[in-house]
C-alpha positions as CSV (number, residue, x, y, z in Angstrom):
1,M,-28.8,-50.4,-46.5
2,K,-27.8,-51.1,-42.9
3,K,-24.3,-52.0,-44.1
4,L,-24.1,-48.8,-46.1
5,L,-25.2,-46.8,-43.0
6,C,-22.7,-48.6,-40.8
7,S,-19.9,-47.9,-43.3
8,L,-20.8,-44.3,-43.5
9,A,-20.9,-44.0,-39.7
10,A,-17.5,-45.7,-39.5
11,V,-16.0,-43.2,-42.0
12,V,-17.4,-40.3,-40.1
13,L,-16.2,-41.7,-36.8
14,M,-12.7,-42.3,-38.2
15,S,-12.6,-38.8,-39.7
16,S,-13.6,-37.3,-36.4
17,C,-10.9,-39.2,-34.6
18,V,-8.3,-38.2,-37.2
19,L,-9.3,-34.5,-37.0
20,S,-9.2,-34.6,-33.2
21,G,-5.8,-36.3,-33.3
22,C,-4.5,-33.7,-35.7
23,S,-5.8,-30.9,-33.6
24,A,-4.3,-32.3,-30.4
25,S,-1.0,-32.8,-32.2
26,Q,-1.0,-29.3,-33.6
27,Q,-1.7,-27.9,-30.2
28,G,1.1,-30.0,-28.7
29,E,3.6,-28.8,-31.3
30,S,2.7,-25.1,-31.0
31,A,4.4,-24.4,-27.7
32,P,5.1,-26.1,-24.4
33,E,2.9,-25.0,-21.5
34,S,4.4,-22.0,-19.7
35,E,5.2,-22.0,-16.0
36,Q,2.4,-19.6,-15.5
37,Q,-0.1,-21.9,-17.2
38,Q,1.2,-24.8,-15.2
39,A,0.8,-23.0,-12.0
40,A,-2.6,-21.7,-13.0
41,S,-3.8,-25.2,-13.9
42,G,-3.3,-26.5,-10.4
43,E,-5.3,-26.1,-7.2
44,S,-6.2,-22.9,-5.6
45,Y,-4.4,-21.5,-2.5
46,D,-5.3,-19.4,0.5
47,I,-2.5,-17.0,1.5
48,G,-2.3,-14.7,4.5
49,I,-0.2,-11.5,4.7
50,L,0.6,-10.2,8.1
51,Q,2.1,-6.7,7.9
52,L,3.5,-4.8,10.9
53,T,2.5,-1.3,9.7
54,E,2.1,0.9,6.7
55,H,5.1,2.7,5.2
56,P,6.6,2.8,1.7
57,A,9.2,0.0,2.2
58,L,6.8,-2.6,3.7
59,D,4.1,-1.7,1.2
60,A,6.5,-2.1,-1.6
61,A,7.6,-5.5,-0.3
62,R,3.9,-6.7,-0.2
63,E,3.2,-5.4,-3.7
64,G,6.3,-7.1,-5.0
65,F,5.2,-10.4,-3.4
66,V,1.8,-10.3,-5.0
67,K,3.3,-9.3,-8.4
68,A,5.6,-12.3,-8.3
69,L,2.7,-14.6,-7.5
70,A,0.8,-13.3,-10.5
71,D,3.8,-13.4,-12.8
72,N,4.1,-17.1,-12.0
73,G,0.4,-17.9,-12.5
74,L,-1.0,-17.5,-9.0
75,V,-3.5,-14.7,-9.6
76,E,-5.6,-13.2,-6.8
77,G,-9.3,-13.7,-7.5
78,Q,-8.6,-16.7,-9.9
79,N,-6.6,-19.4,-8.1
80,V,-5.3,-17.5,-5.0
81,T,-7.1,-15.8,-2.1
82,I,-4.9,-13.2,-0.4
83,D,-5.9,-12.0,3.1
84,V,-3.9,-8.9,4.0
85,Q,-3.9,-7.9,7.7
86,N,-2.1,-4.7,8.9
87,A,-1.4,-4.6,12.6
88,Q,-0.8,-0.8,12.7
89,N,2.3,-1.4,14.7
90,D,0.4,-2.9,17.6
91,Q,1.7,-6.1,19.1
92,S,-1.6,-7.3,20.4
93,N,-3.0,-6.9,16.9
94,L,-0.2,-9.0,15.5
95,K,-0.9,-11.9,17.9
96,T,-4.7,-11.9,17.2
97,M,-4.2,-11.8,13.5
98,A,-1.5,-14.5,13.6
99,Q,-3.9,-16.7,15.6
100,K,-6.7,-16.1,13.1
101,F,-4.4,-17.2,10.2
102,V,-3.7,-20.4,12.0
103,S,-7.4,-21.1,12.7
104,D,-8.2,-20.3,9.1
105,K,-5.6,-23.0,8.1
106,K,-3.9,-20.8,5.5
107,D,-1.8,-22.6,3.0
108,L,1.1,-20.1,3.5
109,V,1.6,-16.9,5.3
110,L,3.9,-13.9,4.4
111,A,5.0,-12.0,7.5
112,I,6.4,-8.5,6.8
113,A,8.9,-7.0,9.3
114,T,10.5,-8.7,12.3
115,P,7.7,-8.2,14.9
116,A,5.2,-9.7,12.4
117,A,7.5,-12.6,11.7
118,Q,8.1,-13.3,15.3
119,S,4.3,-13.2,16.1
120,M,3.5,-15.5,13.3
121,A,6.3,-18.0,14.0
122,A,5.1,-18.2,17.7
123,E,1.7,-19.5,16.6
124,T,2.5,-22.4,14.2
125,T,5.2,-24.8,13.2
126,D,3.1,-26.4,10.5
127,I,2.0,-23.6,8.1
128,P,4.8,-22.5,5.8
129,I,5.8,-18.9,6.8
130,L,7.8,-16.6,4.5
131,I,9.3,-13.5,6.0
132,T,10.6,-10.3,4.4
133,A,11.9,-7.0,5.7
134,V,13.7,-8.8,8.5
135,T,17.3,-7.9,9.0
136,D,18.7,-11.1,10.6
137,P,16.2,-13.9,10.8
138,A,18.6,-16.2,12.8
139,A,19.5,-13.5,15.3
140,S,15.8,-12.8,15.7
141,E,15.3,-16.5,16.5
142,L,13.1,-17.2,13.5
143,C,15.2,-20.0,12.1
144,E,18.2,-22.2,13.1
145,S,20.5,-20.4,10.7
146,N,20.1,-18.1,7.7
147,E,21.9,-20.7,5.5
148,A,19.7,-23.7,6.7
149,P,16.5,-22.5,8.3
150,G,15.5,-25.9,9.5
151,G,11.8,-25.3,10.2
152,N,8.7,-23.8,8.7
153,V,10.1,-20.3,8.4
154,T,12.3,-18.9,5.6
155,G,12.2,-15.9,3.3
156,T,14.3,-12.8,2.6
157,S,16.4,-10.3,4.6
158,D,16.5,-6.6,4.1
159,L,20.0,-6.3,5.6
160,T,21.2,-3.0,4.1
161,P,24.9,-2.3,3.3
162,I,25.4,-0.3,6.6
163,K,29.1,0.1,6.2
164,E,28.6,1.6,2.8
165,Q,25.9,3.9,4.2
166,I,28.2,5.2,6.9
167,E,31.0,5.6,4.3
168,L,28.5,7.6,2.1
169,L,27.8,9.9,5.1
170,H,31.6,10.5,5.5
171,Q,32.0,11.2,1.7
172,I,29.1,13.7,1.6
173,L,29.8,15.2,5.0
174,P,33.6,14.9,5.6
175,D,33.5,17.3,8.5
176,A,30.8,15.4,10.4
177,K,32.5,14.1,13.5
178,N,29.5,13.6,15.9
179,V,26.6,11.5,14.5
180,A,23.4,10.5,16.2
181,I,22.1,7.0,15.5
182,M,18.3,7.2,15.9
183,Y,16.1,4.1,16.1
184,N,13.4,2.3,18.1
185,S,15.1,0.3,20.9
186,G,12.3,-2.2,20.8
187,E,12.9,-3.3,17.3
188,Q,15.4,-6.1,17.2
189,N,16.2,-5.4,13.5
190,S,17.1,-1.8,14.4
191,V,19.3,-2.8,17.3
192,I,21.3,-5.1,15.1
193,Q,21.8,-2.3,12.5
194,A,22.7,0.3,15.1
195,D,25.4,-1.9,16.4
196,M,26.8,-2.3,12.9
197,A,26.6,1.5,12.3
198,V,28.5,2.2,15.5
199,E,31.3,-0.1,14.4
200,A,31.5,1.3,10.9
201,A,31.5,4.9,12.2
202,T,34.3,4.1,14.7
203,E,36.5,2.8,12.0
204,L,36.2,6.2,10.2
205,G,36.9,8.1,13.4
206,I,33.3,9.3,13.8
207,T,31.9,9.6,17.3
208,T,28.3,8.3,17.6
209,E,25.6,8.5,20.2
210,R,22.5,6.4,20.3
211,K,19.1,8.2,20.4
212,T,16.2,5.9,20.8
213,V,12.4,6.1,20.7
214,T,9.9,3.5,22.0
215,N,7.0,4.5,19.7
216,T,5.8,7.2,17.4
217,N,4.8,9.5,20.3
218,D,8.5,9.9,21.1
219,V,9.7,10.9,17.7
220,A,9.1,14.6,17.7
221,Q,10.7,15.1,21.1
222,V,13.7,12.9,20.5
223,T,14.3,14.5,17.0
224,S,14.1,18.0,18.5
225,S,16.8,17.1,21.0
226,L,19.2,16.4,18.2
227,L,19.3,20.0,17.0
228,G,22.5,21.8,17.7
229,N,24.1,18.8,19.2
230,F,25.1,16.6,16.1
231,D,26.6,17.1,12.7
232,A,24.3,14.4,11.1
233,V,21.8,11.7,11.9
234,Y,21.9,8.1,10.7
235,I,18.6,6.2,10.7
236,P,18.5,2.5,9.8
237,T,15.6,0.6,8.3
238,D,13.5,1.2,11.4
239,N,9.8,0.7,11.0
240,T,8.8,3.3,13.6
241,L,10.9,6.0,12.1
242,A,10.2,5.0,8.5
243,S,6.5,5.7,9.1
244,S,7.5,9.0,10.8
245,M,10.1,10.3,8.3
246,P,8.0,13.3,7.1
247,L,7.8,14.4,10.8
248,V,11.5,13.8,11.4
249,S,12.7,15.6,8.3
250,S,10.3,18.6,8.9
251,I,12.3,19.2,12.1
252,T,15.9,18.4,11.0
253,N,16.1,19.7,7.4
254,P,15.1,23.4,8.2
255,A,17.7,23.2,11.0
256,G,20.4,22.1,8.6
257,L,20.8,18.6,10.1
258,P,21.2,16.0,7.4
259,L,19.7,12.5,7.5
260,I,21.5,9.5,6.1
261,V,18.9,6.7,6.0
262,G,18.4,3.0,5.3
263,E,16.0,2.9,2.3
264,Q,14.3,4.7,-0.5
265,G,11.0,5.3,1.2
266,M,12.8,7.2,3.9
267,I,14.5,9.3,1.2
268,E,11.0,10.1,-0.1
269,G,10.2,11.2,3.4
270,G,12.9,13.8,3.4
271,G,16.2,11.9,4.0
272,L,19.3,13.1,2.2
273,A,21.0,9.9,0.9
274,S,21.2,6.2,1.1
275,V,22.7,3.0,-0.3
276,A,19.5,1.1,-0.3
277,V,18.0,-2.3,-1.1
278,N,14.9,-2.3,-3.3
279,Y,11.9,-3.5,-1.3
280,T,9.9,-4.3,-4.4
281,D,12.6,-6.6,-5.6
282,L,12.8,-8.1,-2.1
283,G,9.0,-8.8,-2.2
284,E,9.4,-10.4,-5.7
285,M,12.1,-12.7,-4.4
286,T,9.9,-13.8,-1.6
287,G,6.9,-14.3,-3.9
288,K,9.0,-16.7,-6.1
289,M,9.8,-18.6,-3.0
290,A,6.1,-18.9,-2.2
291,V,5.4,-20.3,-5.7
292,D,8.2,-22.8,-5.2
293,I,6.7,-24.0,-1.9
294,L,3.0,-24.1,-3.0
295,V,3.4,-25.3,-6.6
296,N,6.6,-27.3,-6.5
297,G,6.4,-28.6,-3.0
298,A,9.7,-27.0,-1.9
299,D,10.6,-27.5,1.8
300,P,11.0,-24.1,3.7
301,A,13.5,-25.9,6.1
302,A,15.9,-26.3,3.2
303,M,15.5,-22.9,1.6
304,P,18.2,-20.4,2.6
305,I,17.3,-16.9,3.5
306,G,17.6,-14.7,0.4
307,Y,19.4,-11.4,0.1
308,T,19.0,-8.7,-2.7
309,E,22.0,-7.8,-4.7
310,N,23.3,-4.5,-6.2
311,P,21.9,-1.9,-3.7
312,Q,21.2,1.5,-5.2
313,L,22.9,4.7,-4.4
314,I,20.2,7.3,-3.9
315,I,20.4,11.1,-3.4
316,N,17.6,13.5,-2.6
317,P,18.3,16.8,-4.4
318,T,15.3,18.4,-2.7
319,A,16.7,17.7,0.7
320,A,20.2,18.7,-0.4
321,E,18.9,22.1,-1.5
322,E,17.0,22.7,1.7
323,L,20.1,21.7,3.8
324,N,22.3,23.9,1.6
325,I,24.6,20.9,1.0
326,T,26.5,20.3,-2.2
327,I,26.7,16.7,-3.2
328,P,30.2,15.7,-4.6
329,E,30.0,15.5,-8.4
330,D,31.3,11.9,-8.5
331,I,28.6,10.7,-6.2
332,L,25.8,12.7,-7.9
333,N,26.7,11.4,-11.3
334,K,26.2,7.7,-10.4
335,A,23.3,8.2,-8.0
336,E,19.6,7.7,-8.6
337,K,17.8,11.0,-7.8
338,V,14.6,10.7,-5.6
339,S,13.0,13.8,-4.4
340,T,10.9,14.3,-1.2
341,V,7.3,13.3,-1.7
342,E,4.8,15.9,-0.4
343,Q,2.6,14.3,2.3
C-alpha cells in the first residue's frame, strides 16, 4: 500500500512540475518583458523637482518630465515619489528648497529654469541633477561644456531659434525699424538671448533698444514706456515676463504694439507670433534621461545637453485681429494657430 501511495505521490509531483514548467515556458514565449515592466520591477526612487515659478512653459516642462517617467515604468505613487517645490520666483526659497532636497538625499533632482538649476547645483556634487528650460547650461556655469557636462549636472536646453524669430518679425512687420527687446536683466538666460536678438536684428537693418525689468513689479511701468516709441517688441523666453504676459499684452495690444515672443505660453498670454520649442517635448526628453540615469545607471557627466528639434511656427489670430495686422498668407498657411487664453 505504501508503495502504491508513494507511486501516486510521485506521479502527482511529476505532473505538477510538468504543468509548472509548461506554464513558465508559455509565459516566456508569449512576449518579452517591456521596458516599462523592467523599470517597474526594480527599486523605488525619490525624485525632487525644483521649479523657479509657475507659468505655462515651465509647467509644461514639468508635466512632460513626469509623463516620460510614467511612460517608461516609473509611476508616481507606485515606484516613484515626486516632491515638487515651487519657489515662486524667490531666490531665498530656491536655496532653502535645494538644501532640503540634499538633506532628504533625493535619488535625482529636476531643476526647471536657470536660477533653479544654479541653486541646486550649488548645493550638491553628488546627487544627479537634471536641468531643463535653461538656455545655455555651460554659459550659466552649470557644466564644463554642453557636449560633455563632466559633473553631476546635465539635461536639456530651451535655446530657441532666435534668428528665425527675428526674421519672422521682419516678415510679418517689414516696416518695423525700431524694436524694443524686453527682458529681466537678472536672468542669465534672458541676457544671452537678448544679445543674440540684437545681433540678428542688426543683420536685418533693424535698430534695437534694450528695455529691462528686475521683477514683476517693474513690468507695467516698463511696458507702458514702450508705447509710441517702438514699432514692435521682442521678448525672449524670460521667466519674469512669461508669467506677466497677460499684463504686458493688455497694455501693448490695444495700443497697436505687436509682441514677437519666445514660446507658446507667451502666445497664449497675448503674443502675436513665435518660432517656438515645445516645452512638453523638452520635459519628456529630460524624463527619458532620468530613466536612463536611475534605471540603467547612466553617468550624467557623459550625457550631452539635449536640444529639441523642429520648432513650431505659431501665430495668434486673436492678437492679429486686435492689432489690426494682416499675417502674410504664406506664413499663415504653415503656422499653428494658438489664440489668446482668457485669464
